[in-house]
C-alpha positions as CSV (number, residue, x, y, z in Angstrom):
1,X,23.8,-11.9,20.8
2,X,24.0,-14.0,17.6
3,X,20.4,-13.2,16.6
4,X,20.9,-9.4,17.0
5,X,24.1,-9.5,14.9
6,X,22.3,-11.5,12.3
7,X,19.5,-8.9,12.2
8,X,21.9,-6.0,11.6
9,X,23.9,-7.9,9.0
10,X,20.6,-8.5,7.1
11,X,19.8,-4.8,7.3
12,X,23.2,-3.9,5.9
13,X,22.9,-6.4,3.1
14,X,19.5,-5.0,2.1
15,X,20.8,-1.5,2.1
16,X,23.6,-2.6,-0.2
17,X,21.0,-3.8,-2.7
18,X,21.2,-7.6,-2.3
19,X,18.1,-9.6,-3.3
20,X,15.7,-9.7,-0.4
21,X,14.7,-13.4,-0.4
22,X,18.2,-14.7,-0.9
23,X,19.6,-12.3,1.7
24,X,17.2,-13.5,4.4
25,X,17.6,-17.2,3.4
26,X,21.4,-17.0,3.1
27,X,22.0,-15.2,6.4
28,X,19.6,-17.6,8.2
29,X,21.5,-20.6,6.8
30,X,24.9,-19.2,7.7
31,X,24.1,-18.1,11.2
32,X,21.7,-21.0,11.9
33,X,24.3,-23.6,11.0
34,X,26.9,-21.8,13.0
35,X,24.7,-21.6,16.1
36,X,22.7,-24.9,16.1
37,X,23.8,-27.0,13.1
38,X,21.7,-28.2,10.2
39,X,19.2,-29.8,12.5
40,X,17.7,-26.4,13.1
41,X,16.2,-26.5,9.6
42,X,14.6,-29.9,10.0
43,X,11.1,-28.4,10.4
44,X,11.5,-25.9,7.6
45,X,9.6,-28.1,5.0
46,X,6.6,-28.2,7.4
47,X,6.6,-24.4,7.8
48,X,6.7,-24.0,4.0
49,X,3.8,-26.5,3.7
50,X,1.7,-24.6,6.2
51,X,2.1,-21.5,4.2
52,X,1.3,-23.3,1.0
53,X,-1.9,-24.6,2.6
54,X,-2.9,-21.2,4.0
55,X,-6.2,-20.2,2.3
56,X,-5.9,-16.6,3.5
57,X,-2.6,-16.2,1.5
58,X,-4.4,-17.4,-1.6
59,X,-6.1,-14.0,-1.7
60,X,-2.8,-12.4,-2.5
61,X,-2.3,-13.7,-6.1
62,X,-6.0,-13.3,-6.8
63,X,-6.2,-9.6,-5.8
64,X,-2.9,-9.0,-7.7
65,X,-4.5,-10.6,-10.8
66,X,-7.6,-8.4,-10.3
67,X,-5.5,-5.3,-10.1
68,X,-3.3,-6.1,-13.2
69,X,-6.4,-6.9,-15.3
70,X,-8.0,-3.6,-14.3
71,X,-4.7,-1.8,-15.0
72,X,-4.9,-3.0,-18.6
73,X,-8.5,-1.8,-19.2
74,X,-7.7,1.9,-19.5
75,X,-9.7,2.3,-16.3
76,X,-7.4,5.1,-14.9
77,X,-7.5,7.0,-18.1
78,X,-11.3,7.0,-18.4
79,X,-11.7,7.9,-14.7
80,X,-9.3,10.8,-14.9
81,X,-10.8,12.2,-18.0
82,X,-14.3,12.1,-16.5
83,X,-13.3,13.5,-13.1
84,X,-11.2,16.2,-14.7
85,X,-14.2,17.5,-16.6
86,X,-16.3,17.3,-13.4
87,X,-13.9,19.2,-11.1
88,X,-11.7,21.0,-13.6
89,X,-13.6,24.3,-13.1
90,X,-12.6,24.4,-9.4
91,X,-9.1,25.7,-8.3
92,X,-7.1,22.6,-7.7
93,X,-9.9,20.6,-9.4
94,X,-7.5,18.4,-11.4
95,X,-5.5,17.6,-8.2
96,X,-8.8,16.7,-6.4
97,X,-9.8,14.5,-9.3
98,X,-6.4,12.8,-9.1
99,X,-6.9,12.1,-5.4
100,X,-10.4,10.7,-5.9
101,X,-9.3,8.6,-8.9
102,X,-6.4,7.3,-6.8
103,X,-8.8,6.3,-4.1
104,X,-11.0,4.4,-6.5
105,X,-8.1,2.8,-8.2
106,X,-6.8,1.8,-4.7
107,X,-10.1,0.2,-3.8
108,X,-10.4,-1.6,-7.2
109,X,-6.7,-2.6,-7.9
110,X,-4.6,-2.1,-4.8
111,X,-1.5,-2.0,-7.0
112,X,0.6,1.1,-6.0
113,X,3.0,1.0,-8.9
114,X,0.2,0.7,-11.5
115,X,-1.7,3.6,-9.9
116,X,1.3,6.0,-9.8
117,X,2.4,5.2,-13.3
118,X,-1.1,5.5,-14.8
119,X,-1.7,8.9,-13.2
120,X,1.8,10.0,-14.0
121,X,1.3,9.3,-17.6
122,X,-2.2,10.7,-17.8
123,X,-2.8,13.3,-15.1
124,X,0.7,14.9,-14.8
125,X,0.8,16.3,-18.4
126,X,-2.7,17.7,-18.1
127,X,-1.8,19.5,-14.8
128,X,1.4,20.9,-16.3
129,X,-0.6,22.0,-19.3
130,X,-2.8,24.1,-17.1
131,X,0.2,25.6,-15.3
132,X,-0.1,23.6,-12.0
133,X,2.9,23.9,-9.7
134,X,5.2,21.1,-10.5
135,X,5.7,20.1,-6.9
136,X,2.0,20.1,-6.1
137,X,1.3,18.0,-9.2
138,X,4.0,15.4,-8.4
139,X,3.1,15.2,-4.7
140,X,-0.6,14.7,-5.4
141,X,0.1,11.8,-7.9
142,X,2.5,10.1,-5.5
143,X,0.2,10.4,-2.5
144,X,-2.9,9.3,-4.3
145,X,-1.1,6.4,-5.8
146,X,-0.1,5.0,-2.4
147,X,-3.7,4.9,-1.1
148,X,-3.8,1.3,-2.1
149,X,-1.8,0.5,1.0
150,X,-4.5,1.4,3.4
151,X,-7.8,1.2,1.4
152,X,-9.1,-2.4,1.1
153,X,-8.5,-4.7,-0.6
154,X,-4.9,-4.0,0.3
155,X,-2.2,-6.6,-0.1
156,X,-0.4,-5.4,3.0
157,X,-3.5,-5.9,5.1
158,X,-3.8,-9.5,3.9
159,X,-0.1,-10.1,4.8
160,X,-0.5,-8.4,8.2
161,X,-3.6,-10.4,8.9
162,X,-1.7,-13.6,8.3
163,X,1.4,-12.5,10.3
164,X,-0.6,-11.2,13.3
165,X,-3.3,-14.0,13.2
166,X,-6.2,-11.5,12.6
167,X,-9.2,-12.1,10.3
168,X,-8.5,-10.2,7.1
169,X,-12.2,-9.1,7.0
170,X,-11.8,-7.4,10.4
171,X,-8.7,-5.5,9.1
172,X,-10.6,-4.4,5.9
173,X,-13.4,-3.0,7.9
174,X,-11.1,-1.2,10.4
175,X,-9.1,0.3,7.5
176,X,-12.1,2.0,5.8
177,X,-12.4,4.9,8.1
178,X,-8.7,5.8,8.3
179,X,-8.6,5.6,4.5
180,X,-11.5,7.9,4.1
181,X,-10.1,10.4,6.7
182,X,-6.7,10.4,4.8
183,X,-8.5,11.1,1.5
184,X,-10.5,13.9,3.1
185,X,-7.3,15.5,4.6
186,X,-5.6,15.4,1.2
187,X,-8.5,17.2,-0.4
188,X,-8.8,19.8,2.4
189,X,-5.0,20.5,2.1
190,X,-5.3,21.1,-1.7
191,X,-8.4,23.3,-1.2
192,X,-6.6,25.4,1.4
193,X,-3.4,25.6,-0.5
194,X,-5.1,26.7,-3.8
195,X,-7.3,29.2,-1.9
196,X,-4.2,30.8,-0.4
197,X,-2.1,30.5,-3.7
198,X,-4.5,30.4,-6.7
199,X,-1.6,30.5,-9.1
200,X,-0.4,27.1,-7.9
201,X,-3.5,25.3,-9.4
202,X,-5.6,27.4,-11.6
203,X,-9.1,26.3,-12.7
204,X,-9.4,24.6,-16.0
205,X,-11.4,26.5,-18.7
206,X,-14.8,24.9,-19.0
207,X,-15.6,25.9,-22.6
208,X,-12.9,23.8,-24.2
209,X,-14.8,20.5,-24.2
210,X,-18.2,21.9,-25.3
211,X,-20.1,19.7,-23.0
212,X,-22.9,20.8,-20.8
213,X,-22.7,20.2,-17.0
214,X,-25.3,17.4,-17.3
215,X,-23.3,15.6,-20.0
216,X,-20.1,15.9,-17.8
217,X,-21.9,14.4,-14.8
218,X,-23.3,11.5,-17.0
219,X,-19.9,10.7,-18.5
220,X,-18.3,10.8,-15.0
221,X,-21.0,8.4,-13.7
222,X,-20.4,6.1,-16.6
223,X,-16.7,5.9,-15.8
224,X,-17.2,5.6,-12.0
225,X,-20.1,3.1,-11.7
226,X,-18.5,-0.1,-13.2
227,X,-15.3,-0.1,-11.0
228,X,-17.3,1.2,-8.0
229,X,-19.8,-1.7,-8.4
230,X,-16.9,-4.1,-8.4
231,X,-15.5,-2.6,-5.2
232,X,-18.9,-2.8,-3.5
233,X,-19.4,-6.4,-4.6
234,X,-15.9,-7.5,-3.4
235,X,-15.9,-5.6,-0.1
236,X,-19.6,-6.0,0.5
237,X,-19.3,-9.8,0.2
238,X,-16.6,-9.8,2.9
239,X,-18.3,-7.3,5.3
240,X,-21.7,-9.1,5.1
241,X,-20.1,-12.5,5.7
242,X,-21.3,-13.9,2.4
243,X,-17.8,-14.7,1.3
244,X,-14.3,-15.0,2.8
245,X,-11.6,-12.7,1.6
246,X,-10.2,-15.5,-0.5
247,X,-13.6,-16.2,-2.1
248,X,-14.2,-12.5,-2.7
249,X,-10.7,-12.1,-4.3
250,X,-11.7,-14.8,-6.8
251,X,-15.0,-12.9,-7.4
252,X,-12.9,-9.7,-7.9
253,X,-10.8,-11.5,-10.6
254,X,-13.9,-12.6,-12.5
255,X,-15.3,-9.0,-12.1
256,X,-12.1,-7.5,-13.5
257,X,-12.4,-9.7,-16.6
258,X,-16.1,-8.6,-17.0
259,X,-15.0,-5.0,-16.7
260,X,-12.4,-5.6,-19.4
261,X,-15.2,-6.9,-21.6
262,X,-17.3,-3.8,-20.8
263,X,-14.4,-1.5,-21.7
264,X,-13.7,-3.6,-24.8
265,X,-10.1,-4.2,-23.7
266,X,-10.4,-8.0,-23.3
267,X,-8.2,-10.3,-25.4
268,X,-6.5,-13.6,-24.8
269,X,-3.1,-11.9,-25.0
270,X,-4.2,-9.5,-22.2
271,X,-5.4,-12.4,-20.1
272,X,-2.1,-14.3,-20.7
273,X,0.0,-11.2,-19.9
274,X,-2.0,-10.5,-16.7
275,X,-1.5,-14.1,-15.6
276,X,2.2,-13.9,-16.3
277,X,2.6,-10.7,-14.4
278,X,0.6,-12.1,-11.5
279,X,2.9,-15.1,-11.3
280,X,6.0,-12.9,-11.2
281,X,4.7,-10.6,-8.5
282,X,3.3,-13.6,-6.4
283,X,6.6,-15.5,-6.8
284,X,8.4,-12.4,-5.5
285,X,6.1,-12.1,-2.4
286,X,6.3,-15.8,-1.6
287,X,10.1,-16.0,-2.2
288,X,10.5,-13.3,0.4
289,X,8.1,-15.1,2.7
290,X,10.2,-18.3,2.5
291,X,13.4,-16.4,3.2
292,X,11.7,-14.5,6.0
293,X,10.5,-17.8,7.5
294,X,14.0,-19.2,7.6
295,X,15.3,-15.9,9.0
296,X,12.7,-15.8,11.8
297,X,13.4,-19.4,12.7
298,X,17.1,-18.8,13.0
299,X,16.5,-15.6,14.9
300,X,14.3,-17.4,17.4
301,X,16.6,-20.4,17.9
302,X,19.5,-18.1,18.6
303,X,17.5,-16.3,21.3
304,X,17.2,-13.0,19.5
305,X,13.5,-12.7,20.0
306,X,13.9,-13.0,23.8
307,X,16.4,-10.2,23.9
308,X,14.2,-7.9,21.8
309,X,11.1,-8.8,23.9
310,X,12.8,-8.1,27.2
311,X,14.2,-4.8,25.9
312,X,10.8,-3.6,24.5
313,X,8.9,-4.7,27.7
314,X,11.3,-2.7,29.8
315,X,10.7,0.5,27.9
316,X,9.5,3.5,30.0
317,X,5.9,4.2,29.4
318,X,5.1,0.5,28.9
319,X,2.3,0.4,26.2
320,X,2.9,3.9,24.9
321,X,6.6,3.6,25.0
322,X,6.4,0.5,23.0
323,X,3.9,1.9,20.5
324,X,5.9,5.1,19.9
325,X,9.2,3.2,19.5
326,X,7.6,0.6,17.1
327,X,6.1,3.3,14.9
328,X,9.4,5.3,14.8
329,X,11.4,2.2,14.0
330,X,9.0,1.1,11.2
331,X,9.0,4.6,9.8
332,X,12.8,4.9,9.7
333,X,13.1,1.4,8.2
334,X,10.5,2.4,5.6
335,X,13.0,5.0,4.3
336,X,15.3,2.2,3.2
337,X,13.5,-1.2,2.8
338,X,10.2,-2.4,1.3
339,X,7.0,-2.9,3.2
340,X,7.0,-6.7,2.5
341,X,10.3,-7.1,4.3
342,X,9.1,-5.0,7.2
343,X,5.9,-7.1,7.4
344,X,7.6,-10.4,7.3
345,X,10.6,-9.6,9.5
346,X,9.9,-6.7,11.9
347,X,6.2,-7.3,12.6
348,X,6.7,-10.9,13.9
349,X,9.3,-9.5,16.4
350,X,6.9,-6.8,17.6
351,X,3.7,-8.9,17.7
352,X,4.4,-11.0,20.9
353,X,5.3,-7.8,22.8
354,X,2.1,-6.1,21.7
355,X,0.1,-9.1,22.8
356,X,1.9,-9.2,26.2
357,X,1.1,-5.6,26.7
358,X,-2.6,-6.2,26.0
359,X,-2.7,-4.0,22.9
360,X,-5.7,-4.3,20.5
361,X,-4.1,-6.2,17.6
362,X,-6.5,-4.8,14.9
363,X,-5.6,-1.3,16.0
364,X,-1.9,-2.2,16.0
365,X,-2.2,-3.6,12.5
366,X,-3.9,-0.5,11.2
367,X,-1.2,1.7,12.7
368,X,1.5,-0.5,11.0
369,X,-0.4,-0.3,7.7
370,X,-0.8,3.5,7.8
371,X,2.9,3.8,8.8
372,X,4.0,1.5,6.0
373,X,2.1,3.7,3.5
374,X,4.5,6.5,4.3
375,X,7.4,4.3,3.2
376,X,6.3,4.7,-0.4
377,X,6.7,8.4,-0.2
378,X,9.8,8.9,2.0
379,X,13.0,9.8,0.3
380,X,15.5,8.5,-0.7
381,X,14.0,5.1,-1.5
382,X,10.2,5.7,-1.6
383,X,9.0,3.5,-4.5
384,X,6.3,6.0,-5.6
385,X,9.0,8.6,-6.2
386,X,10.8,6.2,-8.5
387,X,7.6,5.2,-10.3
388,X,6.7,8.8,-11.0
389,X,10.3,9.8,-12.0
390,X,10.4,7.0,-14.5
391,X,7.4,8.3,-16.4
392,X,7.6,12.1,-15.8
393,X,8.7,14.6,-18.4
394,X,12.4,15.8,-18.4
395,X,11.2,19.1,-17.0
396,X,10.3,17.4,-13.7
397,X,13.4,17.2,-11.5
398,X,13.8,14.8,-8.6
399,X,13.8,17.7,-6.2
400,X,10.3,18.7,-7.5
401,X,9.0,15.3,-6.5
402,X,10.7,15.3,-3.1
403,X,9.4,18.8,-2.3
404,X,5.9,17.8,-3.5
405,X,5.5,14.7,-1.3
406,X,6.7,16.4,2.0
407,X,3.2,17.9,2.9
408,X,1.5,14.6,2.1
409,X,4.0,12.7,4.4
410,X,3.2,15.2,7.1
411,X,-0.6,14.7,6.6
412,X,-0.1,10.9,6.8
413,X,1.9,11.3,10.1
414,X,-0.8,13.5,11.5
415,X,-3.5,10.9,10.6
416,X,-1.4,8.2,12.1
417,X,-1.0,10.2,15.3
418,X,-4.8,10.7,15.4
419,X,-5.4,6.9,15.1
420,X,-2.9,6.4,17.9
421,X,-4.4,9.0,20.3
422,X,-8.1,8.7,19.4
423,X,-8.8,5.1,18.3
424,X,-12.4,5.4,19.3
425,X,-12.9,8.0,16.5
426,X,-12.1,5.2,14.1
427,X,-14.2,2.5,15.7
428,X,-11.2,0.8,17.3
429,X,-11.6,2.0,20.9
C-alpha cells in the first residue's frame, strides 16, 4: 500500500500549493528510499536521457515559441476587430466573433493563457460597451480561450502522444472533428440564447465605422488569411506526411517570425523576449516531467500500479466501467490540479488498463484531451478563470465569471459524452 499512500500524499501536497516538480520528485525520493533504498534510482539518469533524446518532445518548445511570437504580433487584436465588424450586426455577433477568433488563435498559437488574456483585454470591453450580459461575455472568452487544448497543434496532444506511445500526427487528425463540433456547439448555444433573450447580446450598430459591407469582408480576410495560411501549412505538412510534427513545429516557428514581419511587429527585442519566455515555459514542463518520471518509477517499484490495475480491471461493466470512472476521476482532479500533472501522473496509470481492455488508444487520448479542456473552466482553480479575472474591469465579479462558464462546461461534457457513445461520428469507430 506504500504506492497508494504516496499517491494521496502527492495530491494533498499539490492542493496545499507546493511546487509540482519538487513535490513529485521529493515524495518519490522519500518513499522510494524507504521502500527500496537508493538503488531504486540507479536507472533514473537513463530515463532522463531517453526523454532528452525524444524527438517528439522537441515539438513542445517549438510550438510554444510559435505561439508566443504570434501573441506579440497583435494577431488577436486585428482578428477581433475584423471579425467584430463582420458579425457585429448579428445578435450575439461579438460573442460569435470571439469564439471564431479563439478557434483561430488556438490553431495558430495553442497557448491558452495568451488567448484568454488577449481576448479579455480586447473583446471584453467592447462587449460590455454594447451592453452584453457580463456572464455571457466572460463565459464566451474563457471557453474560446481554452480551445487550444483540443484544436491542433495542441501541447497536451503532443504530451499525450508521448505518454501513450501514439503518433502525434494521428492525434492531431483525430482531434480536428471534435474541435470543430465543439466550436459549432458554442455558436449554436449563443445564437439560441440571444434569440430567446435579445437583451443579453444586442447587435452592434453598423453605421459607426462608416465601412461598406465589401470593405468589412476585405479587412476581415486580410486579418484571417495570414494566420490561417500558417495553420494550413503546419497541419497540412503533418497530415500529408511531408513533415513530422517536430519538423512542422520548426516550420511554424519560422512562419510566426514571417507573420511578425508582415504585421510589422518584428524586433530583436521581441525575438529575445519570445525565446526567454519559451525557455521558462519549456523548463517548467520538463521539470514536471522529470519529477513525474521519478514519481512513476517509485510508484511502480512499490507495487502501486498493480493494485490500481487490478482494481480497475475488476470494475463492473469492464470497458465502460473503466472509461466512465477514468473520465470522472480526470474531471474531478481537473478541478484542483493542472493538465500537465494529470497527463504525466494519472494517464500512465490508466494506459496499461486501457490497453488490457482493448480500448482504441487514439480514441482514449481524445477523450482525455477533451476532458482536460474542462479543467481550465471548472471552479475553483480553472486557470482560464484566473487569467480573465486578472485583466477584467473591476465591475466584473468572480461570480460573473463562474456563472458564465457553467453553460460552456455543460456543452463540453455533452460533446465528451457524444465522443464516448458515438466514436464513429468522429472517425474513431
